[in-house]
N, C-alpha and C positions, 0 to 999 in steps of 0.2 A: 504494500500500500504506500502511496506517496505521502510523505510527511511534509516535505517542502516542495510545493508545486512550482514556485518561482525558479528553483534550481533543479527540479526533477530528481529529488533525492528520496529514496525509499527507506522504509523502516529497516530493511535488511542491510542496506548500505551503512546506515547509522549504527546498527548493532555490530556489524563487522568492524567498523572503526573503533567502537567501544571495546570490543574483544581484543583489538590490537593495541590497547592502551590509551586511546584518545578518550579522556574522561572529563573534559571540561567543555562548556559551551564554546569558549573561545577556540579551543582546539578543533572542535567539530566545524566551527565556522571557517577556520583556516584550511582544514582538510577538504571539506565538502562544499563550503560556501553557504551552508544553511543559516537562516536568520538574517541574511543580508538584503532580502527583498522586502516583502510586505510585513514580515514579522509574525504572521499568524502561526507559524510552526514552532515558535519559541516555547510555548507551553508543552507541546508534545515532545520536544527535544529534552526538556527538563525531566519528564517522566521516564 
């Protein structure tokens, strides 16, 4: 399922990044670009 529509990032991509040690919002933003568009995904990313 898409979590960040602006950057077309899925929940599996986020989970893979977390599994590989990316454990902060800033890190996920740098790695995947999430949260840099409209911001609606930020709540889901925190979860």
